[in-house]
C-alpha positions in Angstrom: 0.2 -0.1 0.0 1.0 3.5 -0.8 0.4 6.8 0.9 -1.6 8.1 -1.7 -4.2 5.1 -1.1 -4.2 5.1 3.2 -7.8 7.1 3.5 -7.1 10.6 5.3 -8.5 9.6 8.7 -6.2 6.0 9.1 -3.0 8.0 7.3 -1.6 10.2 10.1 -0.8 7.3 12.4 0.1 4.8 9.7 2.8 7.3 8.9 3.7 8.0 13.2 4.4 3.9 13.2 6.3 4.0 9.9 8.7 7.2 10.3 11.9 6.7 11.0 13.0 10.4 11.9 10.9 13.7 12.0 12.8 14.7 8.4 10.6 11.6 7.2 7.6 12.0 9.2 7.3 16.0 8.2 8.0 14.9 4.2 4.8 12.3 4.5 3.0 13.7 6.3 3.2 17.1 4.1 2.5 14.7 0.5 -0.8 13.2 2.5 -2.1 16.3 3.5 -1.5 17.7 -0.3 -3.3 14.8 -1.8 -6.2 14.7 1.1 -7.0 17.9 0.7 -6.7 21.6 -0.7 -3.7 23.5 0.8 -5.4 27.0 2.4 -4.9 30.4 0.3 -2.4 32.5 2.3 -4.3 35.1 4.4 -3.2 38.4 4.8 -2.0 37.8 8.5 1.6 37.3 9.7 3.0 33.6 10.6 2.4 34.6 14.5 -1.4 35.3 14.1 -1.9 32.9 12.1 -0.3 29.9 15.0 -1.7 31.9 17.5 -5.1 32.0 15.9 -4.7 27.9 15.0 -3.9 27.1 18.9 -6.6 29.2 20.0 -9.3 27.3 18.2 -7.8 23.9 19.2 -7.8 25.1 22.8 -11.6 26.5 22.3 -12.9 23.1 20.5 -10.9 20.3 22.3 -13.5 18.6 24.6 -12.6 16.2 27.9 -11.9 12.8 27.0 -13.6 10.2 28.3 -10.9 9.2 30.3 -11.0 6.4 32.9 -11.3 6.9 36.5 -8.0 4.8 38.4 -7.0 4.6 41.8 -3.7 5.4 40.8 -3.8 8.2 38.1 -1.7 7.4 34.9 0.7 10.6 34.6 2.8 10.9 31.4 5.8 12.3 32.2 7.0 14.1 28.2 10.2 15.1 27.1 12.9 15.8 24.3 15.3 13.3 25.8 16.6 11.6 28.3 20.1 13.2 27.8 22.6 15.3 30.6 20.7 17.7 31.3 19.1 19.4 34.3 15.2 18.9 33.3 16.1 15.6 32.4 17.7 14.8 35.8 14.3 16.2 37.2 12.1 14.9 35.9 13.7 10.9 36.3 13.0 12.0 40.0 9.9 12.6 40.1 8.6 9.8 37.9 10.7 7.2 40.0 9.7 8.2 43.0 6.4 8.8 42.3 5.7 6.0 41.2 8.0 3.9 44.1 5.2 5.8 46.7 2.7 3.9 44.7 0.0 6.4 44.4 0.6 7.3 40.6 1.3 5.1 37.8 4.2 6.9 36.1 5.6 7.0 32.8 8.2 9.0 30.6 7.6 9.3 26.6 10.5 11.1 25.0 9.7 12.3 21.5 13.7 11.4 20.2 15.2 8.1 21.5 16.4 7.6 24.7 19.8 6.5 23.3 23.1 7.1 22.7 24.0 10.8 24.3 20.3 10.8 24.8 19.8 8.0 26.8 22.2 9.3 29.7 19.1 9.0 32.4 17.8 5.7 30.8 19.9 3.7 33.2 18.7 5.7 36.2 14.9 5.6 34.5 14.9 1.9 34.6 16.0 0.8 37.4 13.0 3.6 39.1 11.2 0.2 37.4 9.5 3.5 35.1 8.3 2.7 31.4 10.4 4.9 28.8 8.5 5.0 25.4 9.4 7.0 22.1 6.8 8.5 20.2 5.6 6.9 17.4 7.9 4.7 17.5 5.5 1.5 17.7 2.1 1.7 16.9 -0.3 -1.7 17.4 -3.2 -2.6 15.2 -5.2 -1.4 18.1 -3.8 2.2 18.6 -4.2 2.5 14.5 -8.0 1.2 14.6 -8.1 4.0 18.4 -7.0 6.7 16.6 -9.0 6.1 13.4 -11.8 6.6 14.9 -10.9 10.2 16.1 -12.0 12.3 13.9 -12.1 15.3 15.3 -8.5 15.0 16.6 -7.2 14.6 12.5 -9.7 17.8 11.6 -7.2 19.8 14.5 -4.7 18.5 14.0 -4.9 19.2 9.9 -5.2 22.9 11.1 -1.3 23.2 12.5 1.4 24.0 10.5 3.5 21.4 9.3 6.3 22.3 10.6 5.0 20.7 13.9 2.0 18.5 12.5 4.3 15.6 12.8 5.5 15.7 16.1 2.0 16.8 17.3 0.5 13.5 15.5 3.1 11.5 17.1 2.4 12.4 20.6 -1.5 12.7 20.0 -1.3 9.1 19.1 0.4 7.9 22.0 -2.0 9.6 24.6 -5.0 8.3 22.6 -3.4 4.4 23.4 -2.5 5.0 27.4 -5.1 7.9 28.2 -3.6 9.5 30.7 -4.8 11.3 33.3 -1.8 14.0 33.4 0.5 14.7 30.4 3.4 16.5 32.7 5.4 18.2 29.7 8.8 19.6 30.7 10.6 22.1 28.5 9.5 24.8 25.4 9.4 22.4 22.4 7.7 19.7 24.4 5.4 22.2 26.0 4.1 23.2 22.5 3.7 19.7 20.8 2.5 17.4 23.9 0.0 20.7 24.9 -1.1 20.7 22.1 -1.7 17.2 21.5 -2.9 16.6 25.4 -5.9 19.4 24.4 -6.6 17.7 21.2 -7.4 14.3 22.5 -8.7 15.0 25.4 -6.6 15.0 28.0 -8.3 16.2 31.6 -5.0 17.7 32.7 -2.2 19.2 31.0 1.1 20.5 33.2 3.3 22.4 31.9 7.2 23.1 33.2 9.4 25.6 32.6 12.7 25.3 34.1 14.0 28.8 33.6 12.9 32.4 32.9 11.0 32.5 29.4 13.1 31.6 26.2 13.3 35.3 24.7 16.3 35.8 27.1 18.4 33.2 24.9 18.1 34.2 21.2 20.0 30.8 20.6 16.6 29.1 21.7 13.9 31.6 21.3 11.6 31.1 18.3 8.9 33.2 17.2 5.9 30.4 18.1 6.8 29.9 21.0 4.9 33.1 22.8 1.6 32.4 20.7 1.8 28.7 21.2 1.5 29.7 25.1 -0.9 32.5 25.1 -3.2 30.0 22.7 -2.5 27.3 25.7 -3.2 29.2 28.4 -6.3 29.5 27.4 -7.7 26.5 28.4 -8.8 25.8 31.7 -7.0 21.8 31.3 -3.3 23.7 31.2 -1.6 24.5 34.2 1.9 25.7 35.1 4.8 24.5 36.7 8.2 27.1 37.6 11.1 25.6 39.8 11.6 28.8 40.4 9.6 32.0 41.9 11.6 34.6 38.9 11.4 32.2 36.5 6.9 31.7 37.4 7.0 35.7 37.7 9.0 36.3 34.1 7.1 33.4 31.9 3.3 35.1 33.2 4.6 38.2 32.6 5.8 37.2 28.9 2.6 35.3 28.0 0.2 37.6 29.7 -1.2 36.1 32.8 -2.0 35.6 36.8 1.5 34.4 38.1 -0.8 32.4 40.2 -1.4 30.1 37.5 2.1 28.8 38.5 3.2 26.3 40.5 6.5 26.9 42.4 8.4 23.8 42.6 12.0 24.3 43.6 14.2 21.6 42.2 15.7 18.4 44.2 18.3 16.5 44.8 19.1 12.7 45.5 21.7 12.3 48.3 22.5 9.0 47.1 23.8 10.8 43.8 25.6 13.0 45.6 28.6 11.2 47.3 31.5 12.4 48.5 34.8 10.4 47.6 37.4 8.6 49.9 40.4 11.0 51.2 42.3 8.5 48.7 39.6 9.2 46.0 40.3 12.7 46.0 44.5 13.0 46.6 44.3 10.5 43.2 42.2 12.8 41.2 44.3 15.5 42.5 47.4 14.1 41.6 46.3 12.8 38.1 44.7 16.7 37.9 48.2 17.8 38.6 46.4 19.8 41.3 48.2 18.0 44.9 48.7 21.5 46.6 46.8 24.5 44.3 43.2 26.1 45.5 40.8 25.0 43.3 38.4 27.2 41.6 36.3 25.1 40.1 32.9 25.7 37.4 30.8 23.4 36.1 28.4 24.9 33.3 27.4 24.2 29.8 29.4 26.2 26.9 27.3 28.6 26.3 26.1 32.2 26.1 23.8 32.3 28.9 26.4 30.5 31.2 28.8 33.5 30.7 31.8 32.0 30.2 33.5 34.9 29.4 32.4 36.5 32.7 33.5 33.9 34.2 36.8 33.9 32.8 37.1 37.7 33.5 36.6 36.8 36.7 39.5 33.8 36.7 42.2 36.1 35.8 41.7 38.3 38.2 41.4 35.4 40.8 44.8 34.3 39.4 46.4 37.3 39.5 45.6 37.7 43.2 46.1 34.3 44.2 49.5 32.5 42.2 48.9 29.4 44.1 45.5 28.4 42.4 43.7 26.7 39.7 41.0 27.6 38.1 39.0 24.1 36.3 36.2 24.1 34.0 34.1 20.8 33.7 31.5 21.0 30.9 30.9 21.0 27.1 29.1 23.6 25.0 28.8 25.4 21.3 31.1 27.8 22.5 34.3 25.8 23.4 36.2 26.4 20.0 36.0 30.2 21.1 36.8 29.7 24.8 39.9 27.6 23.5 41.0 29.9 21.6 41.0 32.6 24.0 43.2 30.4 26.6 45.3 29.5 24.2 45.8 33.3 23.2 46.5 33.6 26.8 49.0 31.1 27.8 48.1 30.1 31.5 47.8 26.6 31.9 46.3 27.2 35.4 42.9 27.9 33.3 41.9 24.3 32.7 39.3 22.6 30.1 38.0 19.3 31.2 35.4 18.8 29.0 32.0 16.8 29.7 32.8 14.7 33.3 31.2 11.9 34.8 33.0 12.6 38.3 31.3 15.8 39.0 30.8 15.0 42.9 34.7 14.2 42.8 35.5 17.3 41.2 33.3 19.0 43.8 35.4 17.7 46.5 38.7 19.1 45.4 37.2 22.3 45.1 37.8 24.9 47.6 34.9 27.3 45.7 32.7 26.9 43.0 32.4 29.9 40.6 28.5 30.5 38.9 28.3 33.4 36.0 25.4 33.1 34.6 23.6 35.5 32.9 19.5 33.3 33.4 18.9 30.2 35.6 16.2 28.4 36.8 17.4 26.6 39.7 20.7 24.7 39.3 21.2 21.4 40.1 25.1 22.2 40.2 24.5 24.9 42.9 22.0 22.2 44.7 24.7 19.3 44.6 28.0 21.7 45.1 26.5 22.9 48.4 25.0 19.4 50.0 28.8 18.2 49.4 30.0 21.3 51.9 31.4 23.8 48.5 30.6 27.3 48.9 29.5 29.4 45.8 30.0 32.4 44.5 27.4 33.2 41.5 25.2 36.0 39.8 21.8 37.2 41.4 20.4 35.3 37.9 16.6 34.1 38.0 16.3 31.1 40.7 20.1 31.2 41.7 18.6 34.0 44.5 16.9 31.3 45.8 19.7 28.4 45.4 22.1 30.3 47.6 22.0 31.5 50.9 23.9 34.9 50.5 26.8 35.3 53.2 25.8 31.8 54.6 26.2 29.1 52.3 28.3 31.6 49.6 27.7 35.2 48.3 25.3 37.0 45.4 26.8 39.2 43.0 25.5 41.4 40.3 25.1 39.8 36.5 28.3 40.4 34.4 30.2 42.0 38.0 33.6 39.7 37.5 35.1 42.3 39.6 32.9 41.4 42.4 32.8 37.9 41.3 36.6 37.6 41.6 36.8 40.1 44.8 34.3 37.4 46.9 36.1 34.3 45.3 39.3 35.3 46.3 37.8 36.7 50.6 37.0 33.1 50.4 40.3 31.4 49.2 42.3 33.7 51.6 40.0 32.7 54.9 40.0 29.2 55.6 38.1 29.9 58.9 35.3 31.8 56.4 35.6 29.1 54.1 35.3 25.8 56.8 31.7 27.7 58.2 30.3 28.4 54.7 30.9 24.9 54.2 28.9 23.6 57.5 26.3 26.5 56.2 26.4 25.0 52.5 25.1 21.2 53.4 22.6 22.6 55.8 21.1 24.6 53.7 21.3 22.1 50.7 19.1 19.9 53.6 16.8 22.2 54.1 15.8 23.4 50.6 16.8 21.2 48.1 15.0 17.6 49.9 13.8 15.4 47.6 11.0 14.1 49.3 9.7 17.5 49.3 9.9 18.3 45.5 8.6 14.6 45.3 5.3 15.8 47.9 4.7 18.6 45.8 4.5 17.8 42.9 2.4 14.4 44.4 0.0 17.1 46.0 -0.3 19.1 42.4 -1.3 15.5 40.7 -3.8 14.7 43.7 -5.3 18.2 43.4 -6.7 17.6 39.9 -7.5 13.7 40.3 -9.8 15.1 43.1 -11.0 18.0 40.4 -11.3 15.5 38.1 -13.4 12.9 40.1 -15.9 15.5 41.3 -16.4 16.6 37.3 
């Protein structure tokens, strides 16, 4: 059977089942749509206006599906992949711990196969007994039949721009098959695709989880369609919002143009089992390998990207090394700006600033550090800063987004203005030059992390949100 022979109502899911990549799916769907219906003539509106109108229509037309009432609500966590990112880690923590408590049935659905670099947290998820699936990877005869019967879903999805239709169709097919009580999406792109797919297929409750300030602050990832998409989704009362910092919630709410009360703030949590300090022998061995047996280590752990302000970090680092000759600066991380940073360091010719690349032994690196330096322009609630303090390492960071709540100024470390390399350097030198101060901050950092970023507290707050939604669903 060729694509042209497939009946229009059944075609999207068959393409979904056959699709090997987004590009293939987009081409196949484009062909099907061209054959199944005439392309609408261009309207005298901008693309953003057309998209906003389409999303608003979907949000208004979608209805509550006949989702089974379950003693344990089925929560479908949706994200792009399980790569080595903060949102991916927090998702797995929430899903694993909520499943372990037995109060919900948690599943993970990715839009990209969780393999290779995209499967960094796959083993952690599976160790927690979680089911991890890729949207559109497989399709059974039963799921095809179910999707084919959802004629209103086809009409809604057909109104979407072709660039997004394949992603949304993949997720819609899975939601029809699995009928979750709650779709909990993570990060902006997934919020878009999963939010519309969940509305179109009648998922009772949709949670859009934001992990930083709004995307307009990040030129490399800011897409003009984000804002109309979020505004359209926000018009539907089935859509809830979660942020991991107060600053992030207020920023997104102002950008979208909604009441900040629409956001539930749930601060990140850390797993103490992932923050185990190495032994004294392991620390000594690492110092020897890195050739820092006697130096004071200033550590940076961040993605080498513009929002992390690596050049501000390097400016502060140069000042620190000029004032503390026996110090060394290590940077653990990788990213798109690495070539520029390597070129700058090569030109300076100072081997006391070293790029370590992506590391799997961050806890060990934190254990040899005297202080962690963090120069970001924007942040949610940084996983790195949580673990840094949990291991008793003081922090000097910028007042960027959620960092104002993630570091206790004067207690677990110091906060400086964004972009102020001079202040960052001065505060680091203050800690390096005062062992008693560093010891006090180390002790307070451990206590502050335990008080503020307890994993159980994060899971409790998330489950309370699910429970409230489930009670409302059963009462309706």
